[in-house]
Steps between C-alpha positions, in 0.01 A plus 500: 500500500688603814407852608793678665501840673813717489517761776620849411650727768633856456848456353447146373603455137529126446126440474501511118786252485301259714186564299675404177687202646187357661309536174781311325456232770130477416338711773238773489628802693376822653705777661339628821576833668609429859257738671192322365631149434234230530624145442161333504459298182873470432694174504836651598663830589838645400695763692743631239833672552656841459507766768154530656485842666855561378635255761472780757568394861600158363382284215139389549454672836236749383326264258426258784259762640293502181141371487629257237711322761197451724326347199806284430491367856135403460561344159802302623319384814230353275763307301551737209839473328712813545834570330724793586808567288782737603321796664200269524709261712605793717137602546394147595772487767416846631135397518583187701374266229852357473770484771809717528586824323693627199778751571775676304718272292820391671707705255273806544463521123202454272525166320373442146610161371397144420509243779428131543259370761419144599137409561492338844135395513222425253212519748382840382286605202806680360751213505312182409736255334797733546660357815881492474491689170751783461341806344681796348325831565595868522513709816489877543503624859680703764331337800501130426691360795263273691560495875325370811583426861667167574182335624307600187778381270502165678122471469500599132756231422339237722155551353624510141386856434797584279361466149781648289871500587784675317734244342784481251496338157539159668189556709700541822439781750834679542603843633593599146152421367335724762459845339384696804611325819166336582516263797544140379483618138123554530357633174133433575262364762159344534258509791408183691191441284699543180261749340703817573836524323757776476828517312755763403562377141261621232311222319307755296824621344603163360186368337602530133818413308549861391550592868791261537324206660167332564541338843262750658226366277533164679392668825208685343380200299514290816251742655269495199510119487442469876192719480368307202537160667411577863141583597636626832698774319258595226275782614627487858351835586 
C-alpha cells in the first residue's frame, strides 16, 4: 500500500481532508508536524492548503523557511512525488521547487467556486492517463494568480511545465474561464522531472459524490497506482 505523508504547518487545516481523500484512493497516510517532518520511508508527500502561518507577509513565504521544506527538497531531489494544493502550491513556488509565484487574484477578492482545468501532460505520477481530460474541481483562494517574468513564462511553456490549465466547458482556455488572472490560464505546474506538482484547485475536496464531484479522486488514484506499479517510486526515500 502506498504510504503518503501529509505535512502540517501552523494554520494549515486541509490536512484531514487530504487524509480522508487519500484513504478513499487506497493510500496509507500519516500527518507530520512540519518542525520534525521526516519523509524517509514514505512513498509520496502532500503539502495541503489553507493559510499556513495565517498567510502573513504573503502566502507560503514563512512556511518555506520551515525544516519541512528542507526535507521536501531532499525528498524531491531523490525522486519522491510531491503534491502541493492551493497553499501547498504557493509554498512550493516560494521554496523554489516550482517556478513563478502566486499573487493576489486579479479581482482582489477571495474566490470560492468550481472551475474546470485541462490536464496538459500525463508524465507525472499524479496525471497518468489523464492527458487532455477536463477535470472539474473547487478552488478557494485569495492569492491564486500565477505570475512570472517573461523569460520564465516562455521557458515554462516551451518545456511543457504547465500541467493544469483553466478552461471552459468546451475544454478551451479563455479569459472567462480564468478565475484569478493567472498568466496563460495556468492552474498548476510540474517540475522538469515531473515528480513535483502544484495546483490551485483542491482535489481533496472533490473525491466523493457527496462533495459535488469526484474528479479529484482521479489525481489521487493516479498517484496510488503509480506508486504501486513503479519500483522507482515505491519507497523512494
